[in-house]
C-alpha positions as CSV (number, residue, x, y, z in Angstrom):
1,M,-4.6,64.9,-34.4
2,S,-6.9,65.7,-31.5
3,I,-10.5,66.6,-32.3
4,P,-12.2,69.5,-30.4
5,I,-15.3,68.4,-28.6
6,I,-18.2,69.8,-26.5
7,F,-19.0,67.5,-23.5
8,V,-22.5,67.4,-22.1
9,G,-23.1,66.4,-18.5
10,C,-20.9,66.8,-15.5
11,G,-22.3,64.2,-13.1
12,N,-20.0,61.5,-11.6
13,F,-20.5,59.0,-14.4
14,A,-20.0,61.6,-17.0
15,L,-16.9,63.0,-15.4
16,Q,-15.3,59.6,-15.4
17,R,-15.8,59.4,-19.2
18,L,-14.5,63.0,-19.6
19,Q,-11.3,61.9,-17.7
20,V,-11.0,58.9,-20.1
21,L,-11.2,61.3,-23.1
22,I,-8.6,63.7,-21.6
23,D,-6.2,60.8,-20.8
24,G,-6.6,59.4,-24.4
25,S,-5.6,62.7,-26.1
26,Q,-7.7,61.9,-29.2
27,F,-10.4,64.3,-28.2
28,T,-9.9,67.7,-26.6
29,P,-12.8,69.3,-24.6
30,V,-13.2,72.9,-25.5
31,A,-16.4,73.5,-23.5
32,C,-18.8,71.6,-21.3
33,V,-22.6,71.8,-20.9
34,D,-24.6,71.4,-17.8
35,I,-27.8,72.9,-16.4
36,D,-26.1,73.7,-13.1
37,I,-23.0,75.7,-14.0
38,E,-21.7,76.3,-10.5
39,K,-21.9,72.7,-9.5
40,A,-20.4,71.6,-12.8
41,Q,-17.4,73.9,-12.3
42,E,-16.8,72.5,-8.9
43,S,-17.0,68.9,-10.3
44,L,-14.6,69.8,-13.1
45,E,-12.0,70.8,-10.6
46,S,-11.6,67.0,-9.8
47,L,-10.2,66.3,-13.2
48,Q,-6.5,65.3,-13.4
49,G,-3.8,65.1,-16.0
50,N,-3.7,67.1,-19.1
51,V,-6.9,69.1,-18.5
52,P,-7.3,72.0,-21.0
53,K,-6.5,75.2,-19.3
54,G,-9.5,77.3,-18.4
55,L,-12.0,74.4,-19.0
56,T,-13.8,75.2,-15.8
57,D,-14.6,78.7,-17.1
58,R,-16.1,77.3,-20.3
59,V,-19.3,75.7,-18.9
60,Y,-22.7,76.6,-20.6
61,T,-26.3,75.6,-20.1
62,T,-26.9,74.8,-23.8
63,I,-25.0,73.1,-26.6
64,S,-25.9,76.1,-28.9
65,E,-24.2,78.6,-26.6
66,A,-21.1,76.5,-26.3
67,K,-20.9,76.0,-30.0
68,E,-21.4,79.7,-30.7
69,K,-18.4,80.5,-28.6
70,H,-16.1,77.6,-29.4
71,D,-15.2,75.6,-32.5
72,A,-16.0,72.0,-32.0
73,E,-16.5,69.0,-34.4
74,V,-17.9,66.4,-32.0
75,C,-20.4,66.4,-29.2
76,F,-20.3,63.7,-26.4
77,I,-23.6,63.5,-24.4
78,F,-23.7,61.9,-20.9
79,A,-26.7,63.7,-19.5
80,V,-30.0,62.3,-18.0
81,A,-31.7,60.0,-20.4
82,K,-34.9,62.0,-20.7
83,A,-32.9,64.9,-22.2
84,H,-30.9,62.8,-24.7
85,S,-33.1,63.1,-27.8
86,K,-33.3,66.9,-27.7
87,L,-29.6,67.2,-27.0
88,V,-28.8,64.8,-29.9
89,I,-30.9,66.8,-32.3
90,E,-29.4,70.1,-31.1
91,S,-25.9,68.7,-31.6
92,L,-26.6,67.3,-35.1
93,E,-28.3,70.5,-36.3
94,L,-25.2,72.5,-35.1
95,G,-23.1,70.3,-37.5
96,M,-21.4,68.1,-35.0
97,H,-20.7,64.3,-35.0
98,T,-22.6,63.0,-32.0
99,F,-21.8,60.3,-29.5
100,C,-24.6,59.7,-27.0
101,I,-24.6,57.2,-24.2
102,K,-27.7,54.9,-24.3
103,V,-30.5,55.7,-24.7
104,I,-30.6,58.2,-27.5
105,A,-34.4,58.2,-27.2
106,C,-36.9,57.1,-24.6
107,N,-39.8,56.3,-27.0
108,Q,-40.6,55.9,-30.7
109,E,-41.6,59.6,-31.3
110,E,-38.3,60.8,-29.9
111,F,-36.3,58.3,-32.0
112,K,-38.2,59.4,-35.2
113,D,-37.3,63.0,-34.4
114,V,-33.6,62.0,-33.9
115,M,-33.6,60.1,-37.2
116,M,-35.1,63.1,-39.1
117,A,-32.3,65.3,-37.7
118,H,-29.8,62.7,-38.9
119,H,-31.4,62.5,-42.3
120,R,-31.0,66.2,-42.6
121,N,-27.3,65.9,-41.7
122,P,-26.2,62.5,-43.3
123,E,-22.6,63.4,-43.4
124,L,-22.4,63.4,-39.6
125,M,-21.9,60.3,-37.5
126,L,-24.5,59.4,-34.9
127,V,-23.5,56.7,-32.4
128,Q,-25.4,55.4,-29.4
129,G,-22.8,54.3,-26.9
130,Y,-22.7,50.7,-25.6
131,N,-19.8,49.5,-23.5
132,N,-20.4,45.8,-23.5
133,Q,-19.2,44.9,-27.0
134,W,-15.6,46.1,-26.8
135,N,-13.8,43.9,-24.2
136,E,-11.7,40.9,-25.2
137,A,-14.3,38.3,-24.4
138,A,-17.0,40.1,-26.5
139,T,-14.6,40.7,-29.3
140,K,-13.6,37.0,-29.4
141,M,-17.3,35.9,-29.4
142,R,-18.0,38.2,-32.3
143,E,-15.0,36.8,-34.2
144,W,-16.3,33.2,-33.7
145,L,-19.8,34.2,-34.8
146,Q,-18.6,35.8,-38.0
147,S,-15.6,33.6,-39.0
148,E,-15.6,30.3,-40.9
149,N,-13.0,29.3,-38.3
150,G,-15.7,29.8,-35.7
151,I,-19.1,28.2,-35.7
152,G,-19.9,28.8,-39.4
153,K,-23.6,29.5,-40.1
154,M,-25.5,30.2,-36.9
155,L,-28.3,27.6,-36.2
156,G,-29.7,28.9,-32.9
157,G,-28.7,30.3,-29.6
158,V,-29.7,31.7,-26.2
159,C,-28.6,34.5,-23.9
160,I,-29.5,34.9,-20.2
161,C,-28.9,37.9,-17.9
162,W,-30.2,38.2,-14.3
163,G,-29.4,40.2,-11.3
164,R,-30.7,42.5,-8.5
165,Q,-30.2,46.2,-9.3
166,N,-31.1,48.8,-6.8
167,M,-32.5,51.7,-8.8
168,T,-33.5,54.0,-5.9
169,T,-32.6,57.6,-6.5
170,D,-34.2,61.0,-5.7
171,P,-35.6,62.0,-8.1
172,P,-36.4,58.6,-9.6
173,Q,-34.5,57.4,-12.6
174,T,-35.9,57.3,-16.1
175,D,-35.3,53.6,-16.1
176,I,-37.9,53.3,-13.4
177,T,-40.5,55.7,-14.5
178,T,-40.5,55.3,-18.3
179,E,-42.2,52.4,-20.1
180,G,-40.0,49.9,-22.0
181,M,-36.7,50.8,-20.4
182,F,-35.7,47.3,-19.5
183,F,-35.1,46.4,-23.1
184,N,-33.9,49.9,-24.1
185,A,-31.5,50.4,-21.1
186,L,-30.6,46.9,-19.9
187,A,-31.1,44.2,-22.4
188,C,-29.4,46.4,-25.0
189,H,-26.1,45.8,-23.2
190,Q,-26.2,42.1,-24.0
191,L,-28.0,42.1,-27.3
192,C,-25.9,44.9,-28.8
193,Q,-23.3,42.2,-29.0
194,L,-25.5,40.0,-31.1
195,V,-26.5,42.9,-33.4
196,A,-22.9,43.9,-33.8
197,A,-22.0,40.3,-34.9
198,K,-25.1,39.1,-36.8
199,G,-27.1,42.2,-37.6
200,L,-30.9,42.5,-37.2
201,P,-33.2,39.4,-37.2
202,K,-36.2,39.2,-39.4
203,Y,-38.8,38.9,-36.6
204,V,-39.2,39.2,-32.9
205,T,-41.8,38.0,-30.4
206,A,-41.3,39.4,-26.9
207,Y,-42.9,39.4,-23.4
208,I,-42.6,41.7,-20.5
209,Q,-42.1,40.8,-16.8
210,D,-43.7,43.5,-14.7
211,R,-42.3,42.7,-11.3
212,K,-42.8,45.1,-8.4
213,E,-39.9,45.3,-6.0
214,P,-40.2,48.3,-3.7
215,E,-36.8,47.8,-2.1
216,L,-35.2,48.3,-5.5
217,D,-37.8,50.9,-6.6
218,F,-39.3,48.8,-9.3
219,R,-42.9,50.1,-9.4
220,G,-44.6,47.8,-11.9
221,V,-44.3,50.3,-14.8
222,F,-44.6,48.4,-18.1
223,G,-41.3,47.0,-19.4
224,T,-39.0,48.2,-16.6
225,S,-38.0,45.1,-14.6
226,G,-37.5,42.2,-17.0
227,G,-38.4,40.6,-20.3
228,Q,-38.1,37.6,-22.7
229,C,-37.9,37.5,-26.5
230,I,-37.2,35.2,-29.3
231,F,-35.6,36.5,-32.5
232,E,-35.9,34.8,-35.9
233,Y,-33.0,35.3,-38.2
234,P,-33.0,34.5,-42.0
235,G,-33.7,30.8,-42.7
236,G,-35.8,30.5,-39.5
237,V,-32.8,30.6,-37.2
238,P,-34.0,31.2,-33.6
239,F,-32.3,33.1,-30.8
240,S,-33.8,33.6,-27.4
241,Y,-33.1,36.0,-24.6
242,T,-34.3,36.1,-21.0
243,G,-33.3,38.9,-18.6
244,T,-34.2,40.7,-15.4
245,R,-32.8,43.4,-13.2
246,A,-35.3,42.8,-10.4
247,A,-34.4,39.2,-9.4
248,H,-33.1,37.9,-6.1
249,G,-29.5,38.2,-7.2
250,N,-26.8,35.6,-7.8
251,P,-23.7,34.6,-5.9
252,F,-21.4,36.4,-8.3
253,G,-23.1,39.8,-8.3
254,F,-25.0,41.5,-11.1
255,A,-22.0,43.1,-12.8
256,S,-20.4,39.6,-13.4
257,R,-23.5,38.7,-15.4
258,W,-23.9,42.0,-17.2
259,S,-22.3,40.6,-20.4
260,G,-24.7,37.6,-20.4
261,R,-24.5,33.8,-20.4
262,W,-24.5,32.5,-23.9
263,I,-24.8,29.2,-25.8
264,I,-24.8,29.5,-29.6
265,H,-25.0,26.6,-32.0
266,G,-23.6,26.7,-35.6
267,E,-23.1,24.4,-38.6
268,K,-19.4,23.9,-37.8
269,G,-19.2,24.4,-34.0
270,D,-20.7,25.8,-30.8
271,I,-19.9,28.7,-28.4
272,K,-20.4,28.6,-24.7
273,R,-19.7,31.8,-22.8
274,E,-20.1,33.0,-19.3
275,G,-18.6,36.5,-18.7
276,G,-14.9,36.2,-19.7
277,R,-14.8,32.4,-19.9
278,L,-15.6,31.3,-23.4
279,T,-15.1,28.0,-25.3
280,L,-15.4,27.1,-29.0
281,Y,-16.4,23.5,-29.6
282,R,-15.6,21.9,-32.9
283,D,-14.9,18.4,-34.2
284,G,-16.6,16.8,-31.2
285,G,-14.9,18.6,-28.4
286,P,-13.4,21.9,-27.2
287,K,-11.2,23.6,-29.8
288,E,-10.4,26.9,-28.1
289,D,-10.9,27.8,-24.5
290,Y,-10.1,31.2,-22.9
291,Y,-10.4,33.3,-19.8
292,L,-10.4,36.7,-21.4
293,K,-10.9,40.2,-19.9
294,D,-14.6,40.9,-19.5
295,L,-16.1,44.2,-18.5
296,S,-13.8,46.4,-16.3
297,G,-15.1,47.1,-12.8
298,N,-16.0,50.7,-13.6
299,L,-16.5,50.3,-17.3
300,M,-13.9,53.0,-18.0
301,E,-11.6,50.7,-19.9
302,D,-14.5,49.5,-22.1
303,D,-15.5,53.1,-22.9
304,R,-11.8,53.9,-23.7
305,I,-11.8,51.2,-26.3
306,Q,-15.2,52.5,-27.6
307,F,-14.0,56.1,-27.8
308,C,-10.9,54.9,-29.8
309,A,-13.1,53.1,-32.3
310,F,-15.2,56.3,-32.6
311,Y,-12.1,58.3,-33.3
312,D,-10.8,55.8,-35.9
313,A,-14.2,55.9,-37.6
314,L,-14.1,59.7,-37.7
315,T,-10.5,60.1,-38.8
316,M,-9.9,57.1,-41.0
317,G,-13.4,55.8,-41.8
318,K,-12.6,52.5,-40.1
319,D,-15.8,50.5,-39.5
320,R,-17.7,53.7,-39.7
321,E,-20.9,52.4,-41.2
322,W,-20.9,49.3,-38.9
323,L,-20.3,51.3,-35.7
324,Q,-23.1,53.7,-36.5
325,Q,-25.7,51.4,-37.9
326,S,-25.2,48.6,-35.3
327,S,-25.7,51.1,-32.5
328,L,-28.9,52.5,-34.0
329,D,-30.2,49.1,-35.1
330,T,-29.9,47.9,-31.4
331,W,-32.2,50.7,-30.3
332,I,-34.7,49.7,-33.1
333,L,-34.5,46.0,-32.1
334,M,-35.0,46.8,-28.4
335,E,-38.0,49.0,-29.1
336,A,-39.4,46.2,-31.4
337,C,-39.3,44.0,-28.3
338,N,-41.4,46.5,-26.5
339,E,-43.8,46.9,-29.4
340,S,-44.3,43.1,-29.6
341,A,-45.0,42.8,-25.8
342,R,-47.4,45.8,-25.9
343,K,-49.4,44.4,-28.9
344,S,-48.9,40.7,-28.2
345,K,-47.8,40.1,-31.8
346,K,-44.8,39.1,-33.9
347,I,-43.0,42.1,-35.2
348,N,-41.5,42.3,-38.7
349,I,-38.2,44.1,-38.0
350,S,-37.6,45.6,-41.5
351,Q,-41.1,47.1,-41.5
352,F,-40.7,48.4,-38.0
353,K,-37.3,49.9,-38.9
354,K,-38.8,51.6,-41.9
355,H,-41.6,53.0,-39.8
356,L,-39.1,54.5,-37.3
357,S,-36.4,55.6,-39.8
358,E,-38.0,56.6,-43.0
359,K,-37.6,60.2,-44.3
360,Q,-40.6,62.4,-43.9
361,S,-41.5,65.3,-46.2
């Protein structure tokens, strides 16, 4: 049974996702929201397939107006990042399950406000969208990390991501102008896969690389170009990460390294992964070796899988708590990295999570 939705944002990236939702038939857009109605209506004309009749005439400037005029159960948000937290809160307070592309908040105060709205509406799902953890390669790595037929107990690991990403736009992107957006908007793509498989670590110590790269529009704003961190999981298990989006590039292109290069050691085996190529080593040698589908070129297939998981969680309760909590925990962990780098200290994740998520009177 298709779920009626309000879709927020009508830019190029957003419209690609709206097309995926229409093609999937699990969600039906009953209204759209954009600050520029005329431009949005022109863009919506490019949609193909089973587009709901009259959708181009149902574009509003606020979620509240759209909800007042149309019955919807879910809100999908694909707007500019700086508007996300207010849009998420508006959606939740109107009684809709909410799916928002990362980031749902640009700073700690915004995240606290979002969590307060969620606490007031605990029956509603709130999911921050990540598209890296749904492809075949990521799914197989998660299976090996969680299964006794994989590596068993994790003993340590490392993930690396590097590339050269031109962020030049007019006006400039939030990723360039807002502190901490390397971890919150880039490293999250790799490390959401770790959180989805192993949950949150106990501690993090992190460092920021503030590289200026005018050709790419990196301006030296704190925490926007790169970073490093080391997580400590229960039992003193270490996991390190190094990443940058302002490097000199690599011969395979940035997208081919978006999923990360991984080496993970366990009591029973080891994992080596580079994009879609991953190998499980056990008993002294390679046990399983695969070339699996990694990220699709435009990420639309990855988002299709993610939307299906969201639908299953809403309609059948399948992995509902995991889907919601792992997405929110990823934001918490990324911001803990920023906090550690700002204060040059080790951060206790459970205390930091409580600080961001606790209910306020």
